[in-house]
Backbone atoms as SQL, in Angstrom:
CREATE TABLE atoms (id INTEGER PRIMARY KEY, chain TEXT, resi INTEGER, resn TEXT, atom TEXT, x REAL, y REAL, z REAL);
INSERT INTO atoms VALUES
  (1, 'A', 1, 'MET', 'N', 108.080, 108.201, 85.165),
  (2, 'A', 1, 'MET', 'CA', 108.061, 106.622, 85.120),
  (3, 'A', 1, 'MET', 'C', 106.809, 106.030, 83.923),
  (4, 'A', 2, 'ASP', 'N', 107.154, 105.243, 83.256),
  (5, 'A', 2, 'ASP', 'CA', 105.976, 104.907, 82.281),
  (6, 'A', 2, 'ASP', 'C', 105.474, 103.789, 82.992),
  (7, 'A', 3, 'ASP', 'N', 104.128, 103.263, 82.348),
  (8, 'A', 3, 'ASP', 'CA', 103.225, 102.366, 83.053),
  (9, 'A', 3, 'ASP', 'C', 104.137, 101.127, 83.099),
  (10, 'A', 4, 'GLN', 'N', 104.717, 100.496, 81.997),
  (11, 'A', 4, 'GLN', 'CA', 105.596, 99.378, 82.164),
  (12, 'A', 4, 'GLN', 'C', 106.562, 98.973, 83.367),
  (13, 'A', 5, 'GLN', 'N', 107.299, 100.214, 83.693),
  (14, 'A', 5, 'GLN', 'CA', 108.017, 100.584, 84.521),
  (15, 'A', 5, 'GLN', 'C', 107.076, 100.565, 85.856),
  (16, 'A', 6, 'LEU', 'N', 106.376, 101.044, 86.046),
  (17, 'A', 6, 'LEU', 'CA', 105.716, 100.937, 87.529),
  (18, 'A', 6, 'LEU', 'C', 105.166, 99.550, 87.757),
  (19, 'A', 7, 'LEU', 'N', 104.716, 98.869, 86.950),
  (20, 'A', 7, 'LEU', 'CA', 104.071, 97.089, 86.589),
  (21, 'A', 7, 'LEU', 'C', 105.384, 96.641, 87.059),
  (22, 'A', 8, 'GLU', 'N', 106.758, 96.527, 86.456),
  (23, 'A', 8, 'GLU', 'CA', 107.653, 95.690, 86.675),
  (24, 'A', 8, 'GLU', 'C', 107.768, 95.828, 88.306),
  (25, 'A', 9, 'ARG', 'N', 107.585, 96.802, 89.262),
  (26, 'A', 9, 'ARG', 'CA', 107.654, 96.853, 90.689),
  (27, 'A', 9, 'ARG', 'C', 106.761, 95.959, 91.324),
  (28, 'A', 10, 'ILE', 'N', 105.587, 94.743, 90.789),
  (29, 'A', 10, 'ILE', 'CA', 104.817, 94.182, 91.384),
  (30, 'A', 10, 'ILE', 'C', 105.060, 92.778, 90.817),
  (31, 'A', 11, 'THR', 'N', 105.469, 91.945, 91.516),
  (32, 'A', 11, 'THR', 'CA', 106.008, 90.444, 91.457),
  (33, 'A', 11, 'THR', 'C', 104.519, 89.547, 92.124),
  (34, 'A', 12, 'LEU', 'N', 104.813, 88.464, 91.138),
  (35, 'A', 12, 'LEU', 'CA', 103.411, 87.287, 91.419),
  (36, 'A', 12, 'LEU', 'C', 104.938, 85.950, 91.459),
  (37, 'A', 13, 'ASP', 'N', 104.965, 85.233, 92.575),
  (38, 'A', 13, 'ASP', 'CA', 105.421, 84.145, 92.901),
  (39, 'A', 13, 'ASP', 'C', 104.789, 83.562, 93.826),
  (40, 'A', 14, 'PRO', 'N', 103.938, 82.108, 93.350),
  (41, 'A', 14, 'PRO', 'CA', 103.546, 81.327, 94.494),
  (42, 'A', 14, 'PRO', 'C', 104.181, 80.791, 95.915),
  (43, 'A', 15, 'ARG', 'N', 105.350, 81.040, 95.652),
  (44, 'A', 15, 'ARG', 'CA', 106.366, 80.914, 97.127),
  (45, 'A', 15, 'ARG', 'C', 106.453, 82.541, 97.782),
  (46, 'A', 16, 'VAL', 'N', 105.743, 83.478, 97.549),
  (47, 'A', 16, 'VAL', 'CA', 105.886, 84.224, 98.409),
  (48, 'A', 16, 'VAL', 'C', 104.086, 84.934, 98.631),
  (49, 'A', 17, 'MET', 'N', 103.804, 84.990, 99.700),
  (50, 'A', 17, 'MET', 'CA', 102.715, 85.190, 100.303),
  (51, 'A', 17, 'MET', 'C', 101.502, 84.420, 98.929),
  (52, 'A', 18, 'VAL', 'N', 101.880, 83.549, 99.017),
  (53, 'A', 18, 'VAL', 'CA', 100.811, 82.308, 98.388),
  (54, 'A', 18, 'VAL', 'C', 100.663, 82.975, 97.125),
  (55, 'A', 19, 'GLY', 'N', 101.396, 83.609, 96.444),
  (56, 'A', 19, 'GLY', 'CA', 101.215, 83.966, 94.790),
  (57, 'A', 19, 'GLY', 'C', 100.610, 85.019, 95.058),
  (58, 'A', 20, 'LYS', 'N', 100.189, 86.113, 95.500),
  (59, 'A', 20, 'LYS', 'CA', 99.545, 87.379, 95.716),
  (60, 'A', 20, 'LYS', 'C', 100.509, 88.369, 95.280),
  (61, 'A', 21, 'PRO', 'N', 100.051, 89.225, 94.489),
  (62, 'A', 21, 'PRO', 'CA', 100.860, 90.243, 93.880),
  (63, 'A', 21, 'PRO', 'C', 101.574, 91.134, 94.949),
  (64, 'A', 22, 'VAL', 'N', 103.078, 90.966, 95.318),
  (65, 'A', 22, 'VAL', 'CA', 103.225, 91.871, 96.008),
  (66, 'A', 22, 'VAL', 'C', 104.459, 93.161, 95.330),
  (67, 'A', 23, 'ILE', 'N', 104.839, 94.124, 96.212),
  (68, 'A', 23, 'ILE', 'CA', 105.627, 95.116, 95.736),
  (69, 'A', 23, 'ILE', 'C', 107.124, 94.297, 95.893),
  (70, 'A', 24, 'LYS', 'N', 107.898, 94.023, 94.659),
  (71, 'A', 24, 'LYS', 'CA', 108.929, 93.569, 94.369),
  (72, 'A', 24, 'LYS', 'C', 109.901, 94.152, 95.578),
  (73, 'A', 25, 'GLY', 'N', 110.513, 92.706, 95.883),
  (74, 'A', 25, 'GLY', 'CA', 111.492, 92.712, 96.967),
  (75, 'A', 25, 'GLY', 'C', 110.935, 92.776, 98.756),
  (76, 'A', 26, 'THR', 'N', 109.395, 92.603, 98.534),
  (77, 'A', 26, 'THR', 'CA', 108.756, 92.847, 99.711),
  (78, 'A', 26, 'THR', 'C', 108.006, 91.751, 99.875),
  (79, 'A', 27, 'ARG', 'N', 107.425, 91.652, 101.385),
  (80, 'A', 27, 'ARG', 'CA', 106.342, 90.661, 101.782),
  (81, 'A', 27, 'ARG', 'C', 104.890, 91.708, 101.727),
  (82, 'A', 28, 'LEU', 'N', 104.950, 93.211, 100.891),
  (83, 'A', 28, 'LEU', 'CA', 103.763, 93.627, 101.371),
  (84, 'A', 28, 'LEU', 'C', 102.778, 93.549, 100.147),
  (85, 'A', 29, 'THR', 'N', 101.823, 92.958, 99.991),
  (86, 'A', 29, 'THR', 'CA', 100.722, 92.870, 98.929),
  (87, 'A', 29, 'THR', 'C', 100.491, 94.114, 98.670),
  (88, 'A', 30, 'VAL', 'N', 99.816, 94.112, 97.075),
  (89, 'A', 30, 'VAL', 'CA', 99.116, 95.338, 96.963),
  (90, 'A', 30, 'VAL', 'C', 97.721, 95.336, 97.679),
  (91, 'A', 31, 'GLU', 'N', 97.529, 94.304, 97.589),
  (92, 'A', 31, 'GLU', 'CA', 96.029, 94.130, 98.250),
  (93, 'A', 31, 'GLU', 'C', 96.082, 94.851, 100.139),
  (94, 'A', 32, 'TYR', 'N', 97.187, 94.855, 100.770),
  (95, 'A', 32, 'TYR', 'CA', 97.742, 95.051, 101.675),
  (96, 'A', 32, 'TYR', 'C', 97.710, 96.988, 101.797),
  (97, 'A', 33, 'ILE', 'N', 98.516, 97.450, 100.738),
  (98, 'A', 33, 'ILE', 'CA', 98.549, 98.865, 100.127),
  (99, 'A', 33, 'ILE', 'C', 97.280, 99.398, 100.029),
  (100, 'A', 34, 'LEU', 'N', 96.672, 98.923, 99.388),
  (101, 'A', 34, 'LEU', 'CA', 95.063, 99.539, 98.954),
  (102, 'A', 34, 'LEU', 'C', 94.226, 99.614, 100.269),
  (103, 'A', 35, 'ASN', 'N', 94.052, 98.471, 100.983),
  (104, 'A', 35, 'ASN', 'CA', 93.423, 98.381, 102.268),
  (105, 'A', 35, 'ASN', 'C', 94.012, 99.495, 103.190),
  (106, 'A', 36, 'LEU', 'N', 95.157, 99.683, 103.201),
  (107, 'A', 36, 'LEU', 'CA', 95.668, 100.989, 104.028),
  (108, 'A', 36, 'LEU', 'C', 95.103, 102.499, 103.594),
  (109, 'A', 37, 'LEU', 'N', 95.741, 102.375, 102.261),
  (110, 'A', 37, 'LEU', 'CA', 94.608, 103.362, 101.623),
  (111, 'A', 37, 'LEU', 'C', 93.118, 103.702, 101.645),
  (112, 'A', 38, 'ALA', 'N', 92.436, 102.869, 101.906),
  (113, 'A', 38, 'ALA', 'CA', 91.047, 102.655, 101.608),
  (114, 'A', 38, 'ALA', 'C', 90.810, 103.225, 103.057),
  (115, 'A', 39, 'HIS', 'N', 91.410, 103.042, 103.861),
  (116, 'A', 39, 'HIS', 'CA', 91.626, 103.069, 105.796),
  (117, 'A', 39, 'HIS', 'C', 91.882, 104.376, 106.090),
  (118, 'A', 40, 'LYS', 'N', 92.307, 105.432, 104.937),
  (119, 'A', 40, 'LYS', 'CA', 92.263, 106.745, 105.403),
  (120, 'A', 40, 'LYS', 'C', 94.305, 107.080, 105.596),
  (121, 'A', 41, 'ALA', 'N', 94.930, 105.885, 105.489),
  (122, 'A', 41, 'ALA', 'CA', 96.268, 105.924, 105.518),
  (123, 'A', 41, 'ALA', 'C', 96.835, 106.692, 104.175),
  (124, 'A', 42, 'THR', 'N', 97.758, 108.122, 104.529),
  (125, 'A', 42, 'THR', 'CA', 98.003, 108.521, 103.393),
  (126, 'A', 42, 'THR', 'C', 99.420, 107.722, 102.800),
  (127, 'A', 43, 'ILE', 'N', 99.910, 108.409, 101.858),
  (128, 'A', 43, 'ILE', 'CA', 100.931, 107.681, 100.644),
  (129, 'A', 43, 'ILE', 'C', 102.065, 108.390, 101.864),
  (130, 'A', 44, 'GLU', 'N', 102.624, 109.408, 102.555),
  (131, 'A', 44, 'GLU', 'CA', 103.378, 109.419, 103.667),
  (132, 'A', 44, 'GLU', 'C', 103.194, 108.525, 104.818),
  (133, 'A', 45, 'ASP', 'N', 102.056, 108.194, 105.208),
  (134, 'A', 45, 'ASP', 'CA', 101.928, 107.607, 106.312),
  (135, 'A', 45, 'ASP', 'C', 102.776, 106.007, 106.141),
  (136, 'A', 46, 'ILE', 'N', 102.271, 105.563, 104.757),
  (137, 'A', 46, 'ILE', 'CA', 103.164, 104.074, 104.358),
  (138, 'A', 46, 'ILE', 'C', 104.112, 104.314, 104.422),
  (139, 'A', 47, 'LEU', 'N', 104.879, 105.508, 103.699),
  (140, 'A', 47, 'LEU', 'CA', 106.181, 105.510, 103.212),
  (141, 'A', 47, 'LEU', 'C', 106.951, 105.592, 104.798),
  (142, 'A', 48, 'ASP', 'N', 106.241, 106.153, 105.987),
  (143, 'A', 48, 'ASP', 'CA', 106.835, 106.278, 107.206),
  (144, 'A', 48, 'ASP', 'C', 107.251, 105.138, 107.603),
  (145, 'A', 49, 'GLU', 'N', 105.861, 104.292, 107.777),
  (146, 'A', 49, 'GLU', 'CA', 105.992, 103.087, 108.413),
  (147, 'A', 49, 'GLU', 'C', 107.124, 102.047, 107.381),
  (148, 'A', 50, 'TYR', 'N', 107.297, 101.913, 106.715),
  (149, 'A', 50, 'TYR', 'CA', 107.790, 101.069, 105.510),
  (150, 'A', 50, 'TYR', 'C', 108.688, 101.755, 104.779),
  (151, 'A', 51, 'HIS', 'N', 110.092, 101.772, 105.310),
  (152, 'A', 51, 'HIS', 'CA', 111.349, 102.659, 105.318),
  (153, 'A', 51, 'HIS', 'C', 111.308, 102.359, 103.402),
  (154, 'A', 52, 'GLY', 'N', 111.521, 100.925, 103.235),
  (155, 'A', 52, 'GLY', 'CA', 111.746, 100.556, 101.766),
  (156, 'A', 52, 'GLY', 'C', 111.496, 100.961, 100.582),
  (157, 'A', 53, 'LEU', 'N', 109.813, 101.337, 100.736),
  (158, 'A', 53, 'LEU', 'CA', 109.254, 101.447, 99.822),
  (159, 'A', 53, 'LEU', 'C', 109.250, 103.183, 99.261),
  (160, 'A', 54, 'THR', 'N', 108.988, 103.281, 98.089),
  (161, 'A', 54, 'THR', 'CA', 108.679, 104.500, 97.434),
  (162, 'A', 54, 'THR', 'C', 107.442, 104.863, 97.210),
  (163, 'A', 55, 'GLN', 'N', 107.075, 106.227, 96.855),
  (164, 'A', 55, 'GLN', 'CA', 105.724, 106.509, 96.361),
  (165, 'A', 55, 'GLN', 'C', 105.589, 105.589, 94.991),
  (166, 'A', 56, 'ALA', 'N', 106.740, 105.468, 93.720),
  (167, 'A', 56, 'ALA', 'CA', 106.220, 104.654, 92.674),
  (168, 'A', 56, 'ALA', 'C', 106.047, 103.612, 93.324),
  (169, 'A', 57, 'ASP', 'N', 106.093, 103.078, 94.263),
  (170, 'A', 57, 'ASP', 'CA', 105.717, 101.526, 94.819),
  (171, 'A', 57, 'ASP', 'C', 104.263, 101.696, 95.268),
  (172, 'A', 58, 'ILE', 'N', 104.009, 103.020, 95.832),
  (173, 'A', 58, 'ILE', 'CA', 102.270, 102.845, 96.039),
  (174, 'A', 58, 'ILE', 'C', 101.782, 103.057, 94.693),
  (175, 'A', 59, 'GLN', 'N', 102.290, 103.934, 93.705),
  (176, 'A', 59, 'GLN', 'CA', 101.481, 103.873, 92.364),
  (177, 'A', 59, 'GLN', 'C', 101.278, 102.434, 91.498),
  (178, 'A', 60, 'ALA', 'N', 102.495, 101.669, 91.753),
  (179, 'A', 60, 'ALA', 'CA', 102.604, 100.655, 91.085),
  (180, 'A', 60, 'ALA', 'C', 101.230, 99.713, 92.025),
  (181, 'A', 61, 'CYS', 'N', 100.717, 99.742, 93.136),
  (182, 'A', 61, 'CYS', 'CA', 99.942, 99.553, 93.406),
  (183, 'A', 61, 'CYS', 'C', 98.648, 99.738, 92.631),
  (184, 'A', 62, 'LEU', 'N', 98.185, 100.871, 92.870),
  (185, 'A', 62, 'LEU', 'CA', 97.460, 101.422, 92.075),
  (186, 'A', 62, 'LEU', 'C', 97.220, 100.961, 90.674),
  (187, 'A', 63, 'LEU', 'N', 98.035, 101.252, 90.010),
  (188, 'A', 63, 'LEU', 'CA', 98.116, 101.065, 88.444),
  (189, 'A', 63, 'LEU', 'C', 97.647, 99.380, 88.324),
  (190, 'A', 64, 'PHE', 'N', 98.420, 98.448, 89.251),
  (191, 'A', 64, 'PHE', 'CA', 98.098, 96.971, 88.893),
  (192, 'A', 64, 'PHE', 'C', 96.652, 96.643, 89.359),
  (193, 'A', 65, 'ALA', 'N', 96.055, 97.505, 90.099),
  (194, 'A', 65, 'ALA', 'CA', 94.782, 97.397, 90.849),
  (195, 'A', 65, 'ALA', 'C', 93.728, 97.662, 89.618),
  (196, 'A', 66, 'THR', 'N', 94.418, 98.854, 89.138),
  (197, 'A', 66, 'THR', 'CA', 93.670, 99.326, 87.917),
  (198, 'A', 66, 'THR', 'C', 93.305, 98.443, 86.433),
  (199, 'A', 67, 'ARG', 'N', 94.529, 98.184, 86.457),
  (200, 'A', 67, 'ARG', 'CA', 94.798, 96.930, 85.023),
  (201, 'A', 67, 'ARG', 'C', 93.971, 95.997, 85.933),
  (202, 'A', 68, 'SER', 'N', 93.772, 95.198, 86.678),
  (203, 'A', 68, 'SER', 'CA', 93.566, 93.932, 87.155),
  (204, 'A', 68, 'SER', 'C', 92.212, 94.132, 87.081),
  (205, 'A', 69, 'LEU', 'N', 91.426, 95.144, 86.967),
  (206, 'A', 69, 'LEU', 'CA', 89.724, 95.203, 86.604),
  (207, 'A', 69, 'LEU', 'C', 89.408, 96.240, 85.592),
  (208, 'A', 70, 'GLU', 'N', 90.325, 96.108, 84.640),
  (209, 'A', 70, 'GLU', 'CA', 90.158, 96.645, 83.699),
  (210, 'A', 70, 'GLU', 'C', 89.024, 95.928, 82.507),
  (211, 'A', 71, 'ASN', 'N', 89.166, 94.685, 82.524),
  (212, 'A', 71, 'ASN', 'CA', 88.202, 93.370, 81.716),
  (213, 'A', 71, 'ASN', 'C', 87.506, 92.689, 82.710),
  (214, 'A', 72, 'THR', 'N', 86.789, 93.277, 83.881),
  (215, 'A', 72, 'THR', 'CA', 86.175, 92.412, 84.674),
  (216, 'A', 72, 'THR', 'C', 84.652, 92.873, 84.824),
  (217, 'A', 73, 'SER', 'N', 83.758, 91.847, 84.295),
  (218, 'A', 73, 'SER', 'CA', 82.138, 92.612, 84.629),
  (219, 'A', 73, 'SER', 'C', 81.808, 91.805, 86.205),
  (220, 'A', 74, 'PHE', 'N', 81.336, 92.887, 86.932),
  (221, 'A', 74, 'PHE', 'CA', 80.655, 92.958, 87.971),
  (222, 'A', 74, 'PHE', 'C', 78.615, 92.989, 88.000),
  (223, 'A', 75, 'MET', 'N', 78.341, 91.631, 89.162),
  (224, 'A', 75, 'MET', 'CA', 77.162, 91.877, 88.980),
  (225, 'A', 75, 'MET', 'C', 76.604, 91.912, 90.205),
  (226, 'A', 76, 'PRO', 'N', 75.418, 92.272, 90.628),
  (227, 'A', 76, 'PRO', 'CA', 75.040, 92.888, 91.989),
  (228, 'A', 76, 'PRO', 'C', 74.916, 92.073, 93.068),
  (229, 'A', 77, 'LEU', 'N', 75.489, 91.900, 94.140),
  (230, 'A', 77, 'LEU', 'CA', 75.440, 90.972, 94.845),
  (231, 'A', 77, 'LEU', 'C', 73.738, 90.615, 95.542),
  (232, 'A', 78, 'VAL', 'N', 73.265, 92.046, 95.512),
  (233, 'A', 78, 'VAL', 'CA', 71.999, 91.563, 96.031),
  (234, 'A', 78, 'VAL', 'C', 70.983, 92.237, 95.124),
  (235, 'A', 79, 'MET', 'N', 70.005, 91.397, 94.746),
  (236, 'A', 79, 'MET', 'CA', 68.901, 91.907, 93.786),
  (237, 'A', 79, 'MET', 'C', 67.889, 92.907, 94.519),
  (238, 'A', 80, 'GLU', 'N', 67.433, 93.846, 93.835),
  (239, 'A', 80, 'GLU', 'CA', 66.739, 94.617, 94.334),
  (240, 'A', 80, 'GLU', 'C', 65.369, 94.210, 94.187),
  (241, 'A', 81, 'PRO', 'N', 64.275, 94.360, 95.237),
  (242, 'A', 81, 'PRO', 'CA', 63.174, 93.681, 94.339),
  (243, 'A', 81, 'PRO', 'C', 62.337, 94.701, 93.904),
  (244, 'A', 82, 'ALA', 'N', 61.631, 93.517, 92.783),
  (245, 'A', 82, 'ALA', 'CA', 61.298, 94.501, 91.444),
  (246, 'A', 82, 'ALA', 'C', 59.809, 95.389, 91.810);
């Protein structure tokens, strides 16, 4: 599956989850899936919990997040004393 096909699995609709990006056909946000992964859930754990999801849905979340950050600049939140 190419990048475009993966990204088509993510939708944004202001009427669903206040417009946050979600996996198509669900109310599961990209943010929620990434948070599960960040807190040590495995892809298998997520797929076991949410039976309608596929591995490609998880990949789509990761790709969406990557693409979303490509042109983002970050500033330090706390300045170190000189």
